[in-house]
N, C-alpha and C positions, 0 to 999 in steps of 0.2 A: 438469099444470104448463104454464105459458105463459111464453115468453121474449120480451121486448120490447127492441129495440135502436134507440135514437134516433140521428139524425145530422142535420147541416145547420146546427148552431148556429155562432156566430162573432161577430165584431165588425162593426158596420155604423154608418154615420152616421145621424143622425135624418133621417127622410123616406125612408130606404132600405127595401129588402126582403130577406127571407130566406125560405127554404122548408125546413121541418123534415120529416123522414121518420121513420116508426116501422115497422120490419119486425117482424112477429109470427111466432112459430113455436110448435109444441106443440099442446096440446089446445084448439083454437080454436072447436070446434063450438058451445059454449055462450056464447061471448063476444059478446053481442049489441051491446054498447056499447063503442066505443073513443073515447078522448078525450085532450086535452092539458090539463095543469095546469101552473102555474108557481109558483115560490117565490122571492121577492125577499129580499135580506138583511134579517134581522130581522123578517120577516113570515111569516104562515102560508101554507101552500100553498093556492092558489085555482084554481077552475075557469077555463079559458080557452074551451074548446069541446068538444062531444061530437058524435058521429055514430052513429046506429044502423046495424044491418046493412042496413036498408031505405033508408038515406040521410037520415033525419030528423036535423036539426042543431039545436044549441042553443049560444048564445054568451053570454059575459059581456058586460054592457053596455059595458064599457071597450074592447072590441075589435070590436064590431059595426061593419060597414062597412069594416073595415081587414083583418081576418083571415078566411080561408076554410079550413074543414076539409073534407077529402074522403077517400075510402077506395077502394082497389082490392081488392075481395074476392078476386079471382083471385090477386093477389100477396100477400094478407094484409098489406097495407101501408096505413097512414093518413098523411095529409099535413096540414101546416098552412102555408098560404101567408100570410105576414105582410107587409103593405104599410104604407106611411106609418108606419114605426116611430118610437116616441117614447122618450126616455130612461127614462120610467117603465115601459116594457116590459122593461127589463133584469131578467133572472131566470134561474134554472135551469128549463128546460122539461122536464116529465116526460110520458111517454106512459103511458096506462092502458088496460087491457082488463078488462071486467067483464061478468057476465051481466045486470046491471041497474044503473041509476044509484045505487040504494040500497046496493049492495054494494061493498066496497073494491076487489076484483079484484086484478090484478097491475100492477106498476110497472116501468118501465124505469129505467136508471141516471141518466138526465137528460142534457141538453145545455145548455151555457151560451149565452145570448144577451146580448150587450152592445151597447147603443146609445149612441153618443157624441153629445153636443150640439154 
């Protein structure tokens, strides 16, 4: 079992920044990929960014150049630095831990990000 707890969401004006954190605990030895996904009202959950245990990253085109994913393996924590936020970034952001990108893995409870125009 893996437990994921997100924090750092909130309300920010367009152009502002937020930093999300995801603290992981439990059986993490096989969780090679951690990532952030988001779900906006009325839309499907979508990939935001992923990072492997070795530090390889992958980003959705919509956030490239604005968001940065990082992880601290010693603290079992993954971060998402979000800059130049846009109203369309408004969503519930979920942390995910998985053995590989093709497996669903484990999910956190989500944290709300709201961007006002």
